[in-house]
PASEBA-1860 file (N, C-alpha, C; in nm, 3 decimals):
! residues 295
1> XXXXXXXX> 1.744/5.997/-5.123/1.620/5.958/-5.054/1.640/5.972/-4.903 ~ 1.542/6.034/-4.841/1.554/6.059/-4.698/1.535/5.930/-4.619 ~ 1.625/5.904/-4.527/1.616/5.785/-4.443/1.508/5.803/-4.338 ~ 1.438/5.692/-4.307/1.334/5.703/-4.204/1.396/5.739/-4.069 ~ 1.326/5.818/-3.993/1.375/5.861/-3.864/1.375/5.746/-3.764 ~ 1.447/5.768/-3.655/1.454/5.665/-3.551/1.316/5.638/-3.492 ~ 1.237/5.742/-3.471/1.104/5.724/-3.415/1.013/5.645/-3.508 ~ 1.027/5.668/-3.640/0.946/5.593/-3.736/0.984/5.445/-3.734
9> XXXXXXXX> 1.113/5.415/-3.725/1.157/5.277/-3.720/1.110/5.209/-3.592 ~ 1.114/5.281/-3.481/1.064/5.225/-3.356/0.914/5.197/-3.364 ~ 0.840/5.286/-3.427/0.696/5.266/-3.441/0.666/5.143/-3.525 ~ 0.739/5.125/-3.635/0.719/5.007/-3.719/0.752/4.880/-3.642 ~ 0.861/4.880/-3.566/0.899/4.762/-3.488/0.794/4.729/-3.382 ~ 0.744/4.831/-3.314/0.642/4.807/-3.212/0.513/4.752/-3.273 ~ 0.472/4.805/-3.387/0.351/4.755/-3.452/0.370/4.611/-3.499 ~ 0.494/4.579/-3.545/0.521/4.441/-3.586/0.515/4.345/-3.469
17> XXXXXXXX> 0.574/4.383/-3.355/0.566/4.299/-3.237/0.423/4.283/-3.188 ~ 0.347/4.391/-3.195/0.206/4.384/-3.154/0.129/4.287/-3.243 ~ 0.149/4.294/-3.374/0.079/4.205/-3.467/0.119/4.060/-3.444 ~ 0.249/4.036/-3.420/0.295/3.899/-3.395/0.235/3.845/-3.266 ~ 0.235/3.925/-3.161/0.178/3.879/-3.035/0.029/3.851/-3.046 ~ -0.042/3.934/-3.120/-0.186/3.912/-3.133/-0.214/3.788/-3.217 ~ -0.129/3.760/-3.316/-0.146/3.638/-3.395/-0.126/3.514/-3.309 ~ -0.028/3.518/-3.220/-0.007/3.406/-3.127/-0.127/3.391/-3.036
25> XXXXXXXX> -0.181/3.501/-2.990/-0.298/3.497/-2.903/-0.418/3.436/-2.975 ~ -0.440/3.472/-3.100/-0.551/3.415/-3.176/-0.532/3.265/-3.194 ~ -0.407/3.219/-3.208/-0.381/3.076/-3.220/-0.418/3.001/-3.094 ~ -0.393/3.059/-2.978/-0.432/2.993/-2.853/-0.583/2.988/-2.838 ~ -0.653/3.090/-2.886/-0.799/3.088/-2.879/-0.856/2.976/-2.964 ~ -0.794/2.950/-3.079/-0.844/2.843/-3.164/-0.834/2.707/-3.098 ~ -0.730/2.685/-3.019/-0.715/2.556/-2.952/-0.813/2.540/-2.837 ~ -0.864/2.650/-2.782/-0.958/2.643/-2.672/-1.103/2.634/-2.718
33> XXXXXXXX> -1.127/2.652/-2.846/-1.265/2.657/-2.896/-1.320/2.519/-2.930 ~ -1.243/2.414/-2.911/-1.288/2.278/-2.947/-1.370/2.219/-2.833 ~ -1.493/2.266/-2.819/-1.581/2.217/-2.713/-1.659/2.097/-2.763 ~ -1.683/2.001/-2.674/-1.753/1.880/-2.713/-1.809/1.812/-2.589 ~ -1.897/1.715/-2.613/-1.948/1.631/-2.505/-1.859/1.508/-2.496 ~ -1.790/1.494/-2.386/-1.701/1.381/-2.365/-1.776/1.272/-2.288 ~ -1.762/1.147/-2.333/-1.829/1.035/-2.268/-1.726/0.948/-2.197 ~ -1.762/0.905/-2.076/-1.674/0.821/-1.996/-1.755/0.704/-1.941
41> XXXXXXXX> -1.687/0.591/-1.928/-1.754/0.472/-1.880/-1.739/0.358/-1.979 ~ -1.834/0.265/-1.983/-1.823/0.148/-2.071/-1.808/0.182/-2.218 ~ -1.866/0.295/-2.262/-1.856/0.329/-2.403/-1.714/0.362/-2.444 ~ -1.628/0.392/-2.347/-1.489/0.422/-2.376/-1.400/0.300/-2.370 ~ -1.454/0.184/-2.334/-1.374/0.064/-2.317/-1.414/-0.040/-2.421 ~ -1.317/-0.113/-2.469/-1.343/-0.215/-2.571/-1.376/-0.348/-2.506 ~ -1.473/-0.350/-2.415/-1.509/-0.474/-2.347/-1.651/-0.518/-2.380 ~ -1.719/-0.442/-2.467/-1.853/-0.481/-2.508/-1.960/-0.464/-2.403
49> XXXXXXXX> -1.931/-0.394/-2.294/-2.029/-0.374/-2.188/-2.125/-0.262/-2.229 ~ -2.255/-0.292/-2.222/-2.353/-0.192/-2.257/-2.389/-0.112/-2.132 ~ -2.382/0.024/-2.139/-2.419/0.103/-2.020/-2.566/0.085/-1.987 ~ -2.595/0.068/-1.859/-2.732/0.050/-1.813/-2.793/0.179/-1.759 ~ -2.709/0.281/-1.742/-2.758/0.412/-1.702/-2.670/0.517/-1.768 ~ -2.735/0.614/-1.828/-2.663/0.725/-1.890/-2.685/0.851/-1.806 ~ -2.575/0.916/-1.771/-2.579/1.036/-1.689/-2.519/1.151/-1.771 ~ -2.597/1.256/-1.786/-2.549/1.375/-1.856/-2.520/1.483/-1.753
57> XXXXXXXX> -2.399/1.538/-1.757/-2.356/1.638/-1.659/-2.314/1.765/-1.732 ~ -2.352/1.877/-1.679/-2.311/2.007/-1.733/-2.286/2.104/-1.620 ~ -2.196/2.199/-1.644/-2.162/2.300/-1.544/-2.260/2.415/-1.554 ~ -2.320/2.449/-1.442/-2.417/2.558/-1.436/-2.350/2.689/-1.396 ~ -2.262/2.684/-1.299/-2.193/2.805/-1.253/-2.062/2.766/-1.187 ~ -1.968/2.862/-1.186/-1.838/2.843/-1.121/-1.816/2.959/-1.026 ~ -1.798/2.929/-0.899/-1.774/3.030/-0.795/-1.630/3.013/-0.748 ~ -1.539/3.084/-0.814/-1.397/3.069/-0.780/-1.367/3.126/-0.643
65> XXXXXXXX> -1.441/3.226/-0.598/-1.414/3.288/-0.468/-1.437/3.187/-0.356 ~ -1.546/3.111/-0.364/-1.578/3.012/-0.261/-1.532/2.872/-0.297 ~ -1.462/2.855/-0.410/-1.409/2.724/-0.447/-1.517/2.621/-0.471 ~ -1.619/2.657/-0.547/-1.732/2.567/-0.569/-1.777/2.576/-0.714 ~ -1.824/2.464/-0.766/-1.875/2.455/-0.903/-2.010/2.383/-0.899 ~ -2.113/2.449/-0.945/-2.247/2.388/-0.946/-2.267/2.315/-1.078 ~ -2.313/2.188/-1.067/-2.334/2.105/-1.185/-2.476/2.048/-1.184 ~ -2.531/2.031/-1.304/-2.663/1.968/-1.318/-2.645/1.828/-1.377
73> XXXXXXXX> -2.711/1.731/-1.314/-2.703/1.592/-1.358/-2.842/1.545/-1.403 ~ -2.847/1.488/-1.523/-2.971/1.429/-1.575/-2.949/1.280/-1.595 ~ -3.048/1.199/-1.562/-3.034/1.054/-1.563/-3.128/0.993/-1.667 ~ -3.073/0.903/-1.747/-3.151/0.833/-1.849/-3.122/0.685/-1.839 ~ -3.212/0.605/-1.780/-3.191/0.459/-1.779/-3.187/0.404/-1.921 ~ -3.103/0.304/-1.944/-3.088/0.245/-2.077/-3.219/0.181/-2.121 ~ -3.247/0.190/-2.251/-3.370/0.132/-2.305/-3.353/-0.015/-2.341 ~ -3.234/-0.066/-2.336/-3.210/-0.207/-2.367/-3.135/-0.268/-2.250
81> XXXXXXXX> -3.200/-0.355/-2.175/-3.139/-0.422/-2.061/-3.164/-0.571/-2.072 ~ -3.055/-0.648/-2.069/-3.063/-0.794/-2.073/-3.147/-0.842/-2.192 ~ -3.128/-0.775/-2.307/-3.192/-0.821/-2.429/-3.337/-0.781/-2.443 ~ -3.396/-0.708/-2.349/-3.535/-0.667/-2.359/-3.544/-0.516/-2.369 ~ -3.637/-0.467/-2.449/-3.659/-0.324/-2.461/-3.750/-0.277/-2.349 ~ -3.697/-0.186/-2.268/-3.773/-0.134/-2.155/-3.759/0.017/-2.152 ~ -3.860/0.085/-2.109/-3.853/0.228/-2.093/-3.806/0.267/-1.953 ~ -3.803/0.172/-1.863/-3.759/0.196/-1.726/-3.663/0.086/-1.685
89> XXXXXXXX> -3.584/0.106/-1.582/-3.494/0.000/-1.538/-3.570/-0.120/-1.485 ~ -3.501/-0.235/-1.474/-3.565/-0.357/-1.426/-3.619/-0.339/-1.285 ~ -3.540/-0.276/-1.198/-3.583/-0.249/-1.062/-3.542/-0.108/-1.025 ~ -3.588/-0.066/-0.908/-3.544/0.064/-0.861/-3.393/0.065/-0.844 ~ -3.332/0.178/-0.870/-3.186/0.189/-0.857/-3.153/0.314/-0.779 ~ -3.029/0.320/-0.733/-2.976/0.435/-0.661/-2.850/0.482/-0.730 ~ -2.841/0.612/-0.750/-2.723/0.673/-0.811/-2.644/0.744/-0.702 ~ -2.515/0.718/-0.698/-2.427/0.783/-0.601/-2.329/0.873/-0.677
97> XXXXXXXX> -2.330/1.002/-0.640/-2.239/1.099/-0.700/-2.153/1.156/-0.588 ~ -2.022/1.159/-0.608/-1.930/1.201/-0.502/-1.824/1.294/-0.559 ~ -1.778/1.387/-0.473/-1.659/1.465/-0.503/-1.558/1.442/-0.393 ~ -1.466/1.533/-0.372/-1.362/1.512/-0.272/-1.410/1.530/-0.129 ~ -1.530/1.582/-0.109/-1.573/1.611/0.028/-1.707/1.550/0.066 ~ -1.789/1.508/-0.028/-1.923/1.463/0.007/-1.973/1.360/-0.094 ~ -2.066/1.275/-0.047/-2.136/1.178/-0.132/-2.284/1.213/-0.134 ~ -2.344/1.201/-0.251/-2.487/1.226/-0.267/-2.551/1.103/-0.330
105> XXXXXXXX> -2.664/1.059/-0.273/-2.735/0.943/-0.327/-2.876/0.985/-0.366 ~ -2.918/0.939/-0.485/-3.049/0.973/-0.539/-3.118/0.845/-0.584 ~ -3.235/0.814/-0.526/-3.309/0.696/-0.571/-3.382/0.724/-0.702 ~ -3.376/0.629/-0.793/-3.448/0.639/-0.920/-3.552/0.528/-0.923 ~ -3.679/0.566/-0.912/-3.787/0.468/-0.912/-3.816/0.421/-1.054 ~ -3.849/0.293/-1.066/-3.871/0.234/-1.199/-3.996/0.288/-1.266 ~ -4.092/0.332/-1.189/-4.220/0.371/-1.248/-4.246/0.521/-1.236 ~ -4.141/0.602/-1.214/-4.159/0.745/-1.199/-4.059/0.820/-1.288
113> XXXXXXXX> -4.095/0.941/-1.330/-4.000/1.021/-1.409/-3.874/1.051/-1.330 ~ -3.765/1.066/-1.402/-3.636/1.093/-1.339/-3.608/1.242/-1.347 ~ -3.594/1.307/-1.232/-3.569/1.452/-1.227/-3.419/1.478/-1.224 ~ -3.377/1.589/-1.283/-3.236/1.628/-1.279/-3.202/1.680/-1.139 ~ -3.074/1.679/-1.106/-3.027/1.719/-0.974/-2.915/1.821/-0.987 ~ -2.912/1.919/-0.896/-2.806/2.017/-0.888/-2.715/1.983/-0.771 ~ -2.584/1.979/-0.797/-2.486/1.942/-0.694/-2.371/2.042/-0.699 ~ -2.325/2.084/-0.582/-2.209/2.172/-0.570/-2.084/2.086/-0.552
121> XXXXXXXX> -1.991/2.097/-0.647/-1.867/2.020/-0.646/-1.753/2.110/-0.600 ~ -1.670/2.059/-0.510/-1.558/2.138/-0.457/-1.450/2.159/-0.563 ~ -1.392/2.279/-0.562/-1.276/2.312/-0.645/-1.153/2.315/-0.554 ~ -1.048/2.244/-0.594/-0.929/2.229/-0.511/-0.804/2.275/-0.586 ~ -0.693/2.281/-0.511/-0.560/2.307/-0.566/-0.553/2.439/-0.643 ~ -0.619/2.540/-0.591/-0.615/2.671/-0.655/-0.670/2.777/-0.563 ~ -0.647/2.903/-0.599/-0.697/3.014/-0.519/-0.728/3.131/-0.611 ~ -0.838/3.201/-0.581/-0.875/3.318/-0.660/-0.775/3.431/-0.638
129> XXXXXXXX> -0.688/3.420/-0.539/-0.585/3.521/-0.515/-0.494/3.536/-0.637 ~ -0.484/3.431/-0.720/-0.399/3.436/-0.839/-0.472/3.489/-0.962 ~ -0.594/3.541/-0.946/-0.672/3.595/-1.058/-0.589/3.693/-1.140 ~ -0.591/3.684/-1.274/-0.670/3.594/-1.360/-0.596/3.467/-1.400 ~ -0.489/3.434/-1.332/-0.413/3.313/-1.364/-0.450/3.198/-1.272 ~ -0.563/3.208/-1.203/-0.603/3.102/-1.111/-0.650/2.979/-1.188 ~ -0.623/2.862/-1.131/-0.662/2.734/-1.190/-0.703/2.641/-1.077 ~ -0.793/2.548/-1.108/-0.849/2.459/-1.006/-0.861/2.318/-1.062
137> XXXXXXXX> -0.877/2.223/-0.971/-0.906/2.085/-1.009/-1.028/2.038/-0.929 ~ -1.096/1.940/-0.986/-1.212/1.881/-0.919/-1.217/1.733/-0.954 ~ -1.278/1.655/-0.866/-1.294/1.511/-0.890/-1.441/1.477/-0.880 ~ -1.486/1.399/-0.976/-1.627/1.360/-0.982/-1.636/1.209/-1.000 ~ -1.715/1.145/-0.914/-1.732/1.000/-0.919/-1.881/0.968/-0.928 ~ -1.920/0.883/-1.024/-2.060/0.847/-1.046/-2.072/0.696/-1.045 ~ -2.164/0.644/-0.962/-2.186/0.501/-0.951/-2.337/0.477/-0.941 ~ -2.382/0.358/-0.980/-2.524/0.322/-0.971/-2.536/0.174/-0.938
145> XXXXXXXX> -2.638/0.142/-0.860/-2.662/0.003/-0.824/-2.811/-0.019/-0.807 ~ -2.855/-0.140/-0.838/-2.995/-0.177/-0.823/-3.026/-0.203/-0.676 ~ -3.139/-0.152/-0.633/-3.182/-0.182/-0.497/-3.226/-0.328/-0.487 ~ -3.191/-0.399/-0.379/-3.230/-0.540/-0.366/-3.382/-0.553/-0.355 ~ -3.437/-0.665/-0.399/-3.583/-0.686/-0.389/-3.628/-0.684/-0.244 ~ -3.757/-0.664/-0.225/-3.815/-0.663/-0.090/-3.789/-0.795/-0.021 ~ -3.749/-0.790/0.103/-3.719/-0.910/0.179/-3.576/-0.957/0.164 ~ -3.497/-0.891/0.077/-3.357/-0.931/0.058/-3.264/-0.811/0.082
153> XXXXXXXX> -3.294/-0.736/0.186/-3.217/-0.616/0.212/-3.071/-0.646/0.243 ~ -3.042/-0.764/0.291/-2.904/-0.796/0.325/-2.819/-0.837/0.207 ~ -2.881/-0.854/0.089/-2.807/-0.896/-0.031/-2.722/-0.779/-0.082 ~ -2.602/-0.811/-0.127/-2.514/-0.707/-0.180/-2.576/-0.644/-0.304 ~ -2.568/-0.512/-0.320/-2.629/-0.446/-0.435/-2.560/-0.485/-0.565 ~ -2.639/-0.487/-0.671/-2.589/-0.518/-0.805/-2.548/-0.389/-0.873 ~ -2.419/-0.365/-0.887/-2.370/-0.242/-0.948/-2.395/-0.246/-1.098 ~ -2.433/-0.131/-1.152/-2.469/-0.120/-1.293/-2.359/-0.045/-1.368
161> XXXXXXXX> -2.351/-0.074/-1.498/-2.258/-0.003/-1.585/-2.315/0.136/-1.615 ~ -2.234/0.238/-1.590/-2.279/0.377/-1.603/-2.192/0.446/-1.709 ~ -2.259/0.520/-1.796/-2.190/0.606/-1.892/-2.217/0.751/-1.855 ~ -2.111/0.830/-1.841/-2.123/0.971/-1.804/-2.084/1.056/-1.923 ~ -2.177/1.141/-1.967/-2.151/1.237/-2.074/-2.137/1.375/-2.012 ~ -2.022/1.437/-2.032/-1.991/1.565/-1.966/-1.963/1.671/-2.071 ~ -2.039/1.780/-2.064/-2.015/1.895/-2.154/-1.904/1.980/-2.093 ~ -1.793/1.994/-2.167/-1.674/2.058/-2.112/-1.664/2.206/-2.150
169> XXXXXXXX> -1.775/2.273/-2.168/-1.772/2.414/-2.202/-1.842/2.499/-2.099 ~ -1.781/2.615/-2.068/-1.843/2.714/-1.980/-1.779/2.848/-2.012 ~ -1.862/2.951/-2.028/-1.814/3.082/-2.070/-1.709/3.136/-1.975 ~ -1.596/3.178/-2.031/-1.489/3.238/-1.952/-1.390/3.141/-1.893 ~ -1.411/3.010/-1.914/-1.323/2.909/-1.856/-1.282/2.808/-1.961 ~ -1.162/2.756/-1.947/-1.115/2.643/-2.026/-1.118/2.520/-1.936 ~ -1.189/2.416/-1.979/-1.213/2.298/-1.896/-1.159/2.176/-1.967 ~ -1.079/2.097/-1.898/-1.025/1.972/-1.951/-1.066/1.858/-1.858
177> XXXXXXXX> -1.111/1.749/-1.915/-1.156/1.635/-1.836/-1.084/1.509/-1.880 ~ -1.070/1.415/-1.789/-1.005/1.287/-1.819/-1.055/1.184/-1.719 ~ -1.070/1.060/-1.765/-1.117/0.953/-1.677/-1.000/0.899/-1.596 ~ -1.028/0.868/-1.470/-0.927/0.815/-1.380/-0.970/0.677/-1.331 ~ -0.873/0.598/-1.287/-0.902/0.466/-1.234/-0.991/0.478/-1.112 ~ -1.085/0.385/-1.097/-1.186/0.393/-0.992/-1.150/0.309/-0.870 ~ -1.027/0.270/-0.853/-0.981/0.198/-0.733/-1.060/0.069/-0.711 ~ -1.079/-0.008/-0.818/-1.142/-0.138/-0.805/-1.293/-0.136/-0.795
185> XXXXXXXX> -1.356/-0.022/-0.802/-1.502/-0.014/-0.798/-1.556/0.006/-0.938 ~ -1.690/-0.002/-0.948/-1.754/0.016/-1.079/-1.784/0.162/-1.109 ~ -1.748/0.251/-1.018/-1.779/0.392/-1.038/-1.696/0.451/-1.152 ~ -1.753/0.550/-1.219/-1.683/0.627/-1.321/-1.626/0.751/-1.254 ~ -1.494/0.764/-1.253/-1.427/0.875/-1.186/-1.365/0.965/-1.291 ~ -1.394/1.094/-1.281/-1.350/1.193/-1.380/-1.272/1.302/-1.309 ~ -1.155/1.333/-1.361/-1.075/1.446/-1.312/-1.103/1.566/-1.401 ~ -1.128/1.682/-1.339/-1.163/1.803/-1.411/-1.061/1.911/-1.378
193> XXXXXXXX> -1.003/1.971/-1.480/-0.910/2.083/-1.464/-0.975/2.209/-1.521 ~ -0.972/2.317/-1.443/-1.034/2.443/-1.484/-0.934/2.557/-1.472 ~ -0.935/2.646/-1.571/-0.858/2.770/-1.565/-0.928/2.875/-1.650 ~ -0.896/2.999/-1.625/-0.956/3.107/-1.703/-0.919/3.091/-1.851 ~ -1.011/3.126/-1.938/-0.986/3.113/-2.081/-0.878/3.211/-2.123 ~ -0.817/3.184/-2.238/-0.712/3.272/-2.288/-0.760/3.413/-2.312 ~ -0.882/3.429/-2.361/-0.936/3.563/-2.385/-0.950/3.641/-2.255 ~ -1.000/3.575/-2.150/-1.016/3.643/-2.022/-0.881/3.682/-1.964
201> XXXXXXXX> -0.785/3.591/-1.967/-0.653/3.621/-1.912/-0.588/3.737/-1.989 ~ -0.599/3.733/-2.121/-0.539/3.839/-2.204/-0.605/3.973/-2.174 ~ -0.738/3.975/-2.167/-0.811/4.100/-2.144/-0.779/4.156/-2.006 ~ -0.782/4.072/-1.904/-0.760/4.121/-1.768/-0.617/4.170/-1.750 ~ -0.520/4.093/-1.798/-0.380/4.136/-1.785/-0.354/4.264/-1.864 ~ -0.421/4.278/-1.979/-0.404/4.401/-2.058/-0.458/4.521/-1.982 ~ -0.574/4.505/-1.917/-0.630/4.618/-1.843/-0.544/4.653/-1.721 ~ -0.489/4.552/-1.656/-0.398/4.584/-1.545/-0.275/4.658/-1.596
209> XXXXXXXX> -0.226/4.620/-1.714/-0.112/4.693/-1.772/-0.151/4.837/-1.805 ~ -0.274/4.856/-1.855/-0.322/4.992/-1.883/-0.330/5.073/-1.753 ~ -0.373/5.011/-1.643/-0.377/5.081/-1.515/-0.238/5.130/-1.476 ~ -0.138/5.046/-1.494/-0.001/5.086/-1.461/0.045/5.201/-1.551 ~ 0.010/5.194/-1.680/0.050/5.300/-1.774/-0.018/5.432/-1.735 ~ -0.145/5.425/-1.695/-0.216/5.547/-1.653/-0.147/5.610/-1.532 ~ -0.107/5.527/-1.436/-0.040/5.580/-1.317/0.094/5.644/-1.354 ~ 0.169/5.580/-1.442/0.298/5.636/-1.484/0.278/5.768/-1.557
217> XXXXXXXX> 0.177/5.771/-1.646/0.148/5.895/-1.720/0.107/6.007/-1.625 ~ 0.023/5.973/-1.526/-0.022/6.075/-1.431/0.095/6.132/-1.352 ~ 0.182/6.045/-1.301/0.297/6.093/-1.223/0.393/6.173/-1.310 ~ 0.409/6.131/-1.437/0.498/6.205/-1.526/0.445/6.346/-1.551 ~ 0.317/6.356/-1.585/0.257/6.489/-1.609/0.267/6.576/-1.485 ~ 0.231/6.520/-1.369/0.231/6.599/-1.247/0.372/6.641/-1.207 ~ 0.469/6.552/-1.224/0.607/6.585/-1.186/0.663/6.697/-1.273 ~ 0.636/6.692/-1.403/0.687/6.797/-1.493/0.624/6.932/-1.460
225> XXXXXXXX> 0.497/6.932/-1.424/0.432/7.058/-1.386/0.486/7.106/-1.252 ~ 0.503/7.015/-1.156/0.551/7.052/-1.023/0.692/7.109/-1.029 ~ 0.777/7.058/-1.122/0.915/7.105/-1.135/0.926/7.222/-1.233 ~ 0.812/7.273/-1.279/0.807/7.387/-1.371/0.876/7.358/-1.503 ~ 0.882/7.231/-1.541/0.934/7.195/-1.674/0.824/7.218/-1.779 ~ 0.699/7.198/-1.740/0.587/7.223/-1.826/0.496/7.326/-1.760 ~ 0.425/7.400/-1.843/0.338/7.506/-1.795/0.217/7.449/-1.722 ~ 0.179/7.511/-1.614/0.062/7.469/-1.540/-0.065/7.504/-1.617
233> XXXXXXXX> -0.149/7.405/-1.642/-0.278/7.425/-1.708/-0.384/7.353/-1.627 ~ -0.497/7.419/-1.609/-0.602/7.361/-1.526/-0.659/7.235/-1.589 ~ -0.646/7.219/-1.721/-0.696/7.097/-1.788/-0.620/6.973/-1.742 ~ -0.496/6.989/-1.697/-0.419/6.875/-1.647/-0.485/6.819/-1.522 ~ -0.530/6.909/-1.433/-0.599/6.862/-1.312/-0.727/6.788/-1.348 ~ -0.800/6.835/-1.449/-0.922/6.766/-1.492/-0.889/6.627/-1.546 ~ -0.782/6.618/-1.622/-0.741/6.487/-1.677/-0.705/6.389/-1.567 ~ -0.631/6.435/-1.467/-0.592/6.347/-1.356/-0.714/6.306/-1.273
241> XXXXXXXX> -0.807/6.396/-1.254/-0.929/6.360/-1.180/-1.008/6.254/-1.256 ~ -1.014/6.265/-1.389/-1.083/6.163/-1.469/-1.012/6.028/-1.458 ~ -0.878/6.029/-1.460/-0.802/5.906/-1.441/-0.832/5.842/-1.307 ~ -0.843/5.926/-1.203/-0.864/5.876/-1.067/-0.994/5.798/-1.056 ~ -1.099/5.845/-1.125/-1.228/5.777/-1.118/-1.242/5.669/-1.224 ~ -1.157/5.671/-1.326/-1.163/5.569/-1.431/-1.105/5.436/-1.384 ~ -1.005/5.441/-1.297/-0.940/5.317/-1.252/-1.035/5.223/-1.180 ~ -1.117/5.268/-1.083/-1.212/5.174/-1.021/-1.312/5.115/-1.120
249> XXXXXXXX> -1.355/5.195/-1.217/-1.448/5.142/-1.318/-1.382/5.030/-1.398 ~ -1.256/5.048/-1.434/-1.183/4.944/-1.506/-1.167/4.820/-1.419 ~ -1.133/4.840/-1.291/-1.107/4.726/-1.203/-1.232/4.640/-1.184 ~ -1.344/4.702/-1.154/-1.464/4.624/-1.125/-1.543/4.587/-1.250 ~ -1.496/4.628/-1.366/-1.556/4.584/-1.491/-1.487/4.464/-1.552 ~ -1.389/4.408/-1.482/-1.316/4.292/-1.534/-1.405/4.168/-1.534 ~ -1.381/4.080/-1.631/-1.457/3.955/-1.642/-1.434/3.868/-1.518 ~ -1.544/3.829/-1.452/-1.532/3.746/-1.334/-1.457/3.813/-1.221
257> XXXXXXXX> -1.472/3.943/-1.208/-1.395/4.020/-1.111/-1.418/3.971/-0.968 ~ -1.313/3.930/-0.897/-1.326/3.889/-0.756/-1.324/4.010/-0.664 ~ -1.348/3.991/-0.535/-1.337/4.103/-0.441/-1.197/4.162/-0.440 ~ -1.189/4.286/-0.395/-1.061/4.357/-0.391/-0.962/4.283/-0.302 ~ -0.838/4.273/-0.348/-0.733/4.213/-0.266/-0.657/4.101/-0.330 ~ -0.684/4.069/-0.458/-0.608/3.964/-0.525/-0.467/4.014/-0.553 ~ -0.383/3.923/-0.598/-0.242/3.958/-0.616/-0.224/4.076/-0.712 ~ -0.299/4.077/-0.822/-0.284/4.185/-0.921/-0.327/4.319/-0.862
265> XXXXXXXX> -0.421/4.320/-0.769/-0.460/4.445/-0.703/-0.345/4.498/-0.618 ~ -0.283/4.408/-0.544/-0.173/4.449/-0.456/-0.054/4.501/-0.536 ~ -0.027/4.436/-0.649/0.091/4.473/-0.729/0.067/4.593/-0.820 ~ -0.057/4.612/-0.868/-0.080/4.714/-0.970/-0.191/4.811/-0.933 ~ -0.313/4.761/-0.913/-0.428/4.851/-0.904/-0.418/4.949/-0.788 ~ -0.389/4.900/-0.668/-0.385/4.989/-0.552/-0.278/5.096/-0.567 ~ -0.161/5.056/-0.618/-0.053/5.153/-0.635/-0.083/5.249/-0.749 ~ -0.154/5.202/-0.852/-0.192/5.292/-0.961/-0.289/5.399/-0.911
273> XXXXXXXX> -0.386/5.358/-0.829/-0.481/5.454/-0.774/-0.410/5.556/-0.686 ~ -0.317/5.510/-0.603/-0.242/5.602/-0.517/-0.154/5.695/-0.600 ~ -0.093/5.641/-0.707/-0.007/5.722/-0.792/-0.083/5.834/-0.862 ~ -0.202/5.802/-0.914/-0.282/5.907/-0.979/-0.326/6.011/-0.877 ~ -0.366/5.967/-0.757/-0.406/6.062/-0.653/-0.288/6.152/-0.614 ~ -0.168/6.094/-0.605/-0.050/6.175/-0.573/-0.022/6.277/-0.683 ~ -0.036/6.232/-0.809/-0.016/6.326/-0.920/-0.115/6.441/-0.915 ~ -0.241/6.413/-0.882/-0.340/6.519/-0.871/-0.304/6.616/-0.759
281> XXXXXXXX> -0.254/6.563/-0.647/-0.213/6.649/-0.537/-0.097/6.740/-0.577 ~ -0.001/6.688/-0.653/0.112/6.769/-0.698/0.066/6.882/-0.789 ~ -0.028/6.852/-0.878/-0.078/6.956/-0.969/-0.153/7.063/-0.892 ~ -0.238/7.021/-0.797/-0.311/7.118/-0.717/-0.215/7.204/-0.633 ~ -0.111/7.141/-0.579/-0.012/7.216/-0.501/0.060/7.318/-0.588 ~ 0.093/7.280/-0.710/0.159/7.373/-0.802/0.068/7.490/-0.835 ~ -0.059/7.461/-0.859/-0.155/7.568/-0.889/-0.171/7.660/-0.768 ~ -0.174/7.601/-0.647/-0.199/7.680/-0.528/-0.082/7.775/-0.496
289> XXXXXXX> 0.041/7.733/-0.525/0.156/7.820/-0.493/0.201/7.901/-0.614 ~ 0.121/7.903/-0.718/0.155/7.982/-0.835/0.147/8.130/-0.807 ~ 0.211/8.209/-0.892/0.212/8.356/-0.874/0.073/8.411/-0.900 ~ 0.026/8.497/-0.811/-0.107/8.555/-0.832/-0.110/8.647/-0.953 ~ -0.227/8.654/-1.015/-0.243/8.743/-1.130/-0.239/8.889/-1.088 ~ -0.183/8.976/-1.171/-0.179/9.118/-1.137/-0.320/9.175/-1.135 ~ -0.347/9.277/-1.052/-0.481/9.336/-1.042/-0.517/9.413/-1.172
END
């Protein structure tokens, strides 16, 4: 019986490693798919405190380049306050929402509909320069208090129990949230960690690897033709020209592609583009100095 060749054994080994790596990748995707609405505040504590205001928060957009995350907040006053069923709060209240750089206050009138609000939350401890491995953190604090009655403006505000429901899903990102101590206040403080999803990181890193392979292939083809190891064919120049224009399409087609200049561009993309261009120049030079055809 004929023994399998070395190349066949290498091919089987490479396909096995590829299958194993992809299986591991699919396992990481499964752990990231557990999206849910997480609730923070009195409902998370075994103290029997009934929340008097429910706040629903969701992420609308993430701007990693400018370090900002836009969130929408919807407010629902509790329907049961002090043993009575009410559709509105007892008195007018004010909701305070804060991040690491700014505080926002929104009055909620007892006899008017409550409108949702859009707020830009700062993203910290990260930089888009590390794309697609960039990660960020954010802090969100939500507090509410009843406005004092008319004529009692000097009275300390009555802080209300607030429950915050946060949807931790956003396309292309993996988001983890956890409640943090509020430093002796009644505010609900939430720490948010954000990073690119496993699928995005895998796809982007794979395409950058393909860019490097294209550059290596282009230089190899051009060098062999330039050294007369392989015959000069005009189709090689066409192939290199197609590679030259394919690389920018790949780069700017990446998920959440930032402006040119991130670390992966400096290490791979720019040099790949230069390498393919150099290979095309070598092929053209070989064609130009070739022996002329006989008359």
